[in-house]
N, C-alpha and C positions, 0 to 999 in steps of 0.2 A: 463383523467387519468394522474396522475403525472409521470414524468420520474424519474428514480432512479439514485442516485449517490452512488456508492459503496465506503465505507469509511474504511480505514485501519489505526488504531492508531499506535503510536510508541510503542516500546517494553515495556516501563515502564508505559503504560497507557492502558485504555480500552475504551469501547464505550462512557463513560462519557465525554471524551474530546470533543465529538461532540454534547453534550446535549444542548448547547446554540446556536448551528448553525441552522439557518433556511434559506432556499433559495426558493424564490417564484417559484412555478411550479415544484418543485423537492421534492422527498422523499428520506431521507438518509437511507441507509441500511448498517449496520455495518458488516464487515467480521471479525469474531473473529480469534485470533491467534490459530494455530494448534500446537500440540506437534510434533516436528520434528522427523523423523525416523532416526535411526542410519546411519551415513555416507550419509545423504540425501543432495544433492546439493541445492543451493539457487534456481536454475532454477526449479528443481523438486518440491521444497517446494512451490514456487510461482504458479506452475501449480495446485497444490492441493488447494491453497488459492483461486484460480480463479473458482473452481468448482461451487460455488453458483451463479455465474454471469450468468443470463439468458437472458439479453437484447442483442439485436444486436447493435453494436457500443456503448457500455456503456461508462459512465464517471466514472473514478476511482480517488478518492482523498486519498492521503497517507500523513501521518505526520511522519517526521523523518525517521526511518528505514522502516516504512510503505510506505513511498515514494519510497524507493529502491525496495521494493516488488512490488509496483505498476508499476515500470519501467520493472521489469521482467515479470509481467503479460502482459504488452503491447508488449513484444516480442513473446508472445504465442497467443494472440488474438488482433484483431484490435479494438482500442478504438476510440471513438469520441473525447475524451479529457482526459488528465491526469493532475491532479492538485497535486503539491507537496508543502507541507508546512514544513518549518524548515528542509529541507533535501538537499541532493546533488544529482546531476544527475549521477555521476560516482565517483569511488575511487580517481580519479585525483583531485577532488574538496575538498577532506577531508583535514583539517588542519594537520600540522605535528604532533601535540600532539596526535591527534586521531590515526594517523597511528602508532605512537610509542606505545601508550597504547594498541592498538589492537594486536601488536606483543607480548606484555607481557602477 
């Protein structure tokens, strides 16, 4: 039985970003973006995103903002591994232009 890697795309993409990805011995399972609730924190949103994760010590792969959600999921449940592609581990790693545009 193959182990599962739970995949979270970036905000501008969907599961198709993972269509060409194959990892021997693993099955990729896409976690779709959910509609946020009004005034919902990122932490609460990540907890809802984690609901479909059924494995003990899962592996979560996140692309861009999906990586940030993966980090928040890791704060809720213990992961075997977290893989972040094209992302940052914290706000401190964001380039200045992203911080400024985020304020706008």
